[in-house]
N, C-alpha and C positions, 0 to 999 in steps of 0.2 A: 478240217476239224481242229479246234483249239482247246486247251485245258486251262482253266482259270482257277487256281487254288484246288479245291476239292471238286470243282465243277467240270463237266464236259459240255462244251457248246458245239453244236453241229448244225450245218445248213441242210435242210431237207426240202428240196423244191423251193417254194416260196415262203418257207417257214424256218425261223431259227428256233432250235430246241435247246433247253438247258436241263441237265440232270446232275444229280449227285447221289452218292450211296444212301440207301434208305436207312432211317433210324432203326436200330435193332428191335425196338418195341413195336414198330409198325409192320415189320416184315411178314409176320404170319397172316396179316389181313390184306396185304396189297398184291396187285398184279401189275401196276404201272403207276409212276409218279413222275410227271414231266412238266416243266414250264416252257412256254413258247411265246413268240411274237412274230408278226408278219414282217418280212423283209420289205415288201411294198404292199400298201393297203389296197386290196382288190375285193370287190363284192363277189360272193360265191353262193352256190346252191349245191347241196349234196344229199345223196340218199344214205342214211345211216342204218346199218343192219344189226340184228341181235348178236350178242357175244357171250352171254352167260355170265356177265359181270355187272356190277353197279358202279355208277360214276358220280363223283363230286367235282364240279367245275367251278373254280374261283375266277371270275372275270375281272380283269384289272383295267379294262379299257372299254371298247364299244360292245354293247350287248348284241345278242342274236335278234334279228328281226322277228323270227318265229322258229319254233320247233314244232312240226306238225306230225302227229302219229297217224299213219295210214290205217284205215279200217277201224278207227275208234271215233265214235260220235263225240264232237266237241273236243277232239284231241289236239287242237292248236293251242300253243302256249301264249301267243302274242309276244311282244317284246320281252325278252328275258335275259338277264345278265348271269350272275352266279346261280348255279342250279344243281339239283340232284336228279339223277335218272335211275329208276329202278330197273329190275330185270325186264327184258322185252322178248316177245315172240312174234313181232311184226316190225316192219320197217318204219322209219320216220324220214321226213324231209326237213333239213335245216337250211335257213337262209341267213346270211350275215352281210352287213353293208361294207365290211372291210375295216381294217385297223384293229384287228383282234390281238389281245395279249392276255394270257391266262395261265393258270396252273390246273392241270387235269390229274385227278387221282382216281385210280380204278381199284375196286375192292372185290374180293371174293364175296359171294352172296352172304355167307355167314359173318364175314368181317363187316359188311355193310349193316347187317342186322344188329350187330353189337354197337357199331358207331352211331347209327341213326336212332336206335333206341325205340323202334316202333315196328309193328308187323310189316314185313317187306311186301306182303300182299296188298297193302294200301298204296304202294308205289309202282305196282306192275304196269308196264306200258305207259308210264307217266313221266313228264318232265316238270319238275316242281321248283319254284323259287326257294333258294337256300334257307331263307328265314322261316318258311313254312315247315321245314323239317328240323333244322338245328336251332331255331329260336332267334330272338333279336340280337343275341351276342354274336351270331354269325355275321350280321350286317356290320357290326363294329369291327370284327376281324377283317372283313373284306376292305373296309375303309382304311384300316391301318396298313394292310398289305399294298393297297393301291397308292398310298401316300409315299411309298419309298420305291426307288428303282433298284435297290440293292437286293439281288436275288438271294443272297445268304440270309438276309433279314426276313425276306418273304418266306423262305422255306422254314426258318426257325419258328416264325410265328405260327405257321400252319402245323408244323410238327407238334408244337406244344398244345395247340387246341385239339388236335386229333388224339394225342396220347391221353389228355384229360378226359375226353369223352369215352374212349375205349376202356379206361380204368373203371368207369362206373356203369358201363353199358350192360345190357342183358346178355347172359351167356346162352348160346344155342344148346339145345338138347344134344347130348353125345350121339344119340341114335340118328338125329337129323344130320349131324356132321359126318357120321359113318356112311349114311345113305348117300350124301352128296359125293363123298370120296369114291364110293363104288360106282356111282353113275358117271361122274366125270372121268374116272380112271378107265372106264370102258368106252368112252366117247359116246355115251348114250345107248350103248348096245345091250346092256344087261337088263333083263326083264324086271319090271317093277315088282312082280310077285316074288321073285328071287331075292330082291333087295329087302323087301318086307320080312321075309323069312330070316334073312341074315341079321337084321337088327332086332328081331323078336317082337315086332308089332304087326297088327293086322294091316292089310293094304289100305283100308279106309282110314285108319288112324294115322298111318304114315303119311298119307296124302294130305290130311288136314294139318298136321304139325309141320310137314315139309313146306307146304304152300305158305303157311304163316311166316316161317322163318327164312325161306329162300325167295319167295315171291312168285314163282311159277309152280305148277303141279309137277310131280315127278315125270309124268308123261310129256308135258310141254317142255320141261327142262331137257329131257332125252332128245326131243326133236331139235332143239337149238344146238345141243352138243353134237348131234349127228351132222347137222348143217355145217357147223364150224369145222368138223373133221373133213367134210367134203371140200370146203373152201380151202383148207390147208393143202389137201391133195391136189386140187386144181392149180394152186399156186406153184406147186413143184413141177407141174407139166409133164410128169413121167408116166401117167396112166390115162387110159381112155375113160369116157364117161361111164361105159358099162362096167369097167373095172372099179371105178370109184363107187358106183352104186352098190356093187357087191361088197366092197370093203367097208362101207359105212352102214350097211344093214338096210338099204332100201330094197323094195321088192324088185324093181327094175329101173331102167333109165327114165321111163315115164314118171315113176314115183319120185325120183330125184328132181326132175323138172318141176313137178307140182309143188314139192316142198320148197324149192328155191323161190317160186312165185309167191307162195304163201308167207314165207318168212322174210324174204329179201325184196320182193316185188320185182324180180328180174330173173333171168335165166342163167344157167352156168356159163353158156357161151358169152353172153353179154358181160358177165362179171369178169371173165378172163380178158375180154377185149378192152374193157374200160380202164381209164386211169383211176387208181385208187391207192389209198394208204390205210392199212389196218382195217380193211373191210368196207370203207366208204367208197361209193361210186359217184364220180362226177356227173352232174346232170346238164350242165350248160357250159358254154365256152368260157364264161367268166369264172367257172368253178375250178379252182386249183385244188386237186384232191389232197395235196399235202396239208391243206388247211383244215381238213376235217378231223385231224388227229385228236382234238379236244374231246370228242364225243364218242368215238368208236375205238374198239380195242382189238388187239391181235387174238 
């Protein structure tokens, strides 16, 4: 690992990653902000699993061949470079020809609502070209970032663009923010009726406003959060599947297995055994799971 100025550069498998401290004005809205490039250009294919976050990916080199959402009719993106991914409750398959270089920014759901300036429900389970969400100026921004190899300049350009949008973006309802905090804080275990009582809304009204601003219903969000909790416990390797099922609020181990198949398209055992980084599961020999970091989160 090396440090260049305010940057930290590290090798992770077949990927070089570059990070620096987040701008204070962005911190409340972010969960990850990283630049990366491949040490050796290698085609790969990977399964991407839901994380409870939204993603902005600035592609500075080769585009994805496709990002295909499983279980969604017409869910294939075709060739796509810089993109936006809304919240998901089902897996996707991404393929890339190799030669990837990009910056990936992950947002809280309500941070994304403010940045994108549109109902998050319109992005649910979708991978969308950046211009279709952020407008033609986003294309100009990507071109300027790709025209320089200076990572400081790249981060500065992106910071300025994000801060400008956040300043004028819609503010989420405080009740929705509180509801998300309660749900995320309990890892999806708190009953939706109790959350509605806590924020002072009816359950139906909470569901409508929450879905608009977060992207998933409270119930679907709870499923994803429980899944992520189970993935984290699996990664620690200190508990049995039965213990994880109980800790995460599943009825039993069979329920845990069903949820993994529905949300991730795999089983707990297969996920543990596979090579992965931040929840992505390699699908082929050419897939280096370290290269899936652009699209999936911890």
